[in-house]
N, C-alpha and C positions, 0 to 999 in steps of 0.2 A: 451572222454575226452578235452578241452578247452587248449589253446596253455599257458593259465596262470599255471594252476597247472603241466603242462607238465615242464613252463620251471621253476618252484619251488624244481620240483624232479629236473633236472641237477643241481639249485645252491647248491643242499643238499649234493648231491653224489660230485659235485666238489670239497665244501670245505669240506666233509668227507676225499676226497683223498687227499686236499692240509695238514689237519691238521695230517694226517697218521692214521687215528682213526679209519679206515678199515669197516666193518660192525655194530660193535658198534656203531658207531662216527656215520655212516648214521642213525640209527633208531633215535639216540641220536636226533642228526641235527632236523628232520622232528617234531618229537616231539615237541621240543623248536620253532619250525616253527610251530606249529598248536598252541603253547600257546598263542605266540605272534600273531597270527590272531583274535583267543579265549578270551585274554585278561587275561589268567589264570595265577594264580601266581606259580600253580604246577600241575604237571598232575596226573592223576588216571589210566593212563592204564599204567597195565607192570610192575607196581614197579620201576618205574624209577626216583624217585625222588631225590633218593639220588644219582643214578646216572647223573642225568640233574643238579645239583650243585656242583659234583664234575668235571665235563668238565666245566662247566659256570667258575670256581674258578682256573681251569686248564689255559684257557686262557687270565684271568685277574690277575692272583695274581705271589709272585715271585720276592725278589727282590736279589739284589747280595749283601750279606751280612759283605762283607768283610772289616774290616778298617783301610787298607792299605793309607797311605797319601804319595803323591810323592810331594814333596818339592825339587827343583831340578830337577825334570825328564823330559823330553820334550818328547812329544808324539802329532804323524801329526793323523788328521782324518781325511779322505778324504766322501765329501759331507755333509759335517758338518755344512750347513746353514739350512737344514730343518729336519723333522722326526727325525729316528733315532740317525741320525750323532750330530744331534744339541743336544737329551737329553746327549749325549755320550761325547759329548764337553763339555758341562756345568756340568756333575757329574766328571770328570777326573781336569777338571778345581778349582770346587769346594775344591777338595783333594790338590789342592796346583800345580799341572804340568803345566810348560811353553805347551800353546796348541795352535798348530798350526792349522784352519780351510783350507783345501785344497778344494776350490771350484770352481765351472765354472764363477756365476753369482758373484763376489767380489762384487758388490755393496748390493748384500743381505747376503753376507757373514758378511761385515761392519756394517750393523743392529745390525744381530744375533751376531758378537763379543763385539758389545756394551753393549747388552741385558746381555751377560753373565759374561762381566766383574762387569755390577751392580749388577746381583745375587749374584757373588760371593765375589766378593771384589778383585777378584785377574785379575791384570792389562796385565798379559801377556796371554793375547790370542791373535793373531793373523792371518791378513787372507792374503792367498797368494794364487794366481789365479794355478787351475790347471783345464785342460780340457781333460778328460781321453778318449773323443774321436781325440783326436791329439795329436801324438808321440812327436811334437816337443814342445807343450806346457809343456808334461810331464818330457821333458831333462832341460827343463827351469827352471821349479818349483825345481827338484831334487840339480840340476846345484847352484842355489840360494841357498837352502837349506845348503846346504855341507859348503856353502861359509860362512853362516852365524853362523851356530848351530858345536859343537865339538862333542855332543852329538845324539843319537834318542834311547829312552829306548821303545817305544812302537808305533806301526804304526796299525792304523788302517784301510781296505781295507769297506771301509762301503758305499763307491756310487755306484750309476744303477740304468740302466734301465729297463723299464718292459713292454713288449708286443709294440712295438714299430712298425709303419708301415714302411716296408722293406725300410730301409736306409743304406749309409754305411761312415764311417768315413774318417774321410780328407787322413786317407793313404789307406783307400779301402776294410778293415773291415766289413764285416755285424755288425750292432752297436752295439746288444746284447754280442756278443762273445768278440767284439772290448772293448767297455767300462767295463763289468764285468769280464773279463776275463784278455783278452790281456794287457788293459792299466793299471790294479793294477798287472801283471807282470814284464810289462817295470818297475813300479814306485818298487815295491819292489824291482828289480834287481839293480837299482840304486841307493837306499838305502842301501843294504844287509852289506858293508863292514862298515858304520858307523851304522849301529845294530850288528855286530860283535863287535866293536870297542869299543860299550857300553853295552856290555853281562854283568848280563843278560838281555834278552830283548825280547821282544815280538813281535808277526806278528800274527793280528786277522783281519779273512777275515770271511764278513760276505755272507751266501750263504744262500740257502733256501733248503724246504724241501720240493721243487720242484726238485731238482736233482733225485726227484727217475723216472720222466720221463724223464730223459735227455739222449743224446745217443751221441757220439764225433763222427762227419760224416767226416772222413779227405778229401775222395772226395767231402764235401759239406762244409766245412769251413764257408764259406762266402754267401751261402744261394740263387746262384744263380741256380741252378738245380730244387729245391723248399724250399718254405717258409712258415711256421707259425709262427707266432710272438710269443704264447704261447710255442711252442716248442723250440723256438730259446732261450727264454729268461732259460727255466727248462737246455736246453745244458751248457747255458753259465754259470748257480750255479753246474753243475754235473763240469764242470770244474773248477769251484773254489776251489772244494771238493778236484781232483786228484791234483791240485795245491799244496793245503795245505799237503796233504800228501808226495809227490815228495821230495818238500821242506826242509818237518820235516824230511825225511830221509838220505837225501844231509846235513843238519844240524846238525845231531845229528853221524852222522860217522865221521864229520871234528873237532867234541868237541868246537863247536865255542859258548855253548852258549845262543843263538836265538833259540826261540819256536814257533811252528808255531800253529793254530787250528782254526779249521773251524765253523759257527754255523748256525744254523735256529734260527729267532729271535723271531718267531712264526708268526702270522699273524694281521698285524698292518696298522692304520689309517695312511698314507701317501699319499706323493705324487704320489708314486709309480706307480699307478694305473691309473694316469693320462689321458694316451692313451687308453683307454681300456674303453667305455660306458656300458660292460656289465659286467665287473670290479667292475666297481662303483656302477653300479645293487647293484651287489652279497653284496657289502663291505656294502651299505646299510640296504638293506632287514636284514642282519645276522652283525647291526649294536652292538648288544647286546653281539657279541662273539670277536668282535674287539679288540686286544689290542690299547693300549693310546702310542703315540711315547716312553714316559716316562717309559712306560711295555716293549715296544718291545726293549729299548736298555739292558734290564739288564742283558741279556744270554751276548752282545758284553764287559761289563765291567763284568761279572764274567770271562770272560777268558783274560782280561785286566790285573785284577786286585789279581783273587783267589792265595794266595801263595800255594806251594807245588803240581801245573800242569803239572814240568814240564819233569815228567814221561810219561803222558801223549800226550805231542805236537805229532801232523799230528791227533787230535780227532778231530771229527765231535758235537760239544753240540749241545744240545737241552733241554732250561732249565740250570741244574745246573748238567746236567746228561750227560757224553762220551755216544756218539752213536758209537757200532762196525760197521766200514764199512771196513772193510776187503776186503770185497769181493768185491768189487769196484776197488783196487790195482789187485787185482786177474784177475777180469772181463776183463780190461786193461793192455793188455803185453804194451800200446803204452805209459804209464801211465807219462813215462820219456822223452818221445817229447819234 
């Protein structure tokens, strides 16, 4: 068999694993790929027409139905100048919140802030410099924010990097674990007292279904002994979930009124795959299945806005479903490290 079909099969397998659909997902993804090639509207094989439609809708539908309004509330969204973060910030601004776009690229964020202001009529959309690859920048952001604001009601740790060539942060951490986990870990720590003072408040950590492939290698946290960019991303996403669960446990024990959630936004068309030609090719190949940033933001909004989620603090969400991940706490006795 030639290289083309072999790559197509790998793509189907990768997408199915990414979406957590197992064998059934592999089968329907392959059928969808064949339909795309043959220009078919529906499959005649195996009675998969209904299954295909269900999976198609699963990836493209689902809207946060909460009607909660946010006048007087203060929100921070990291990585809000593009993709899911931008759409999340836009919706929170539409609901009346004072929204901080915490971004590394300030110039780009200023353009997005003006766009959101024009679209929502909310002028309380502010831009602040935040480089999660530099702890000095994180501390500077937190210091300025705490001087400016008396409250913080929602912190959405959205920013991230994926499949970067090997590099390190300004402080010597491998880029994925440094930005995706440690940067947000420090930011949350620095803003935690303000969140407690503003309770009830929430922390929302954007993770990924890729955490299933993650492992915490304490002997190789910086990737100096071995490094694979895809797995480095998976490790950092697992760290997001472990952080969510441990922080939720501690905050619940202290009766703080701060709740914490992690989530998988789905497979979304965004700049996240910019470092990988293979991923860009896969995203193009399966473009009919990929969510838009607006669709991808819905789970973040669900976790940030839906009333009655307090009892589920520490949970990991996919769509509007809280997934049981207690096994990770049991499997990682080092969760609290």
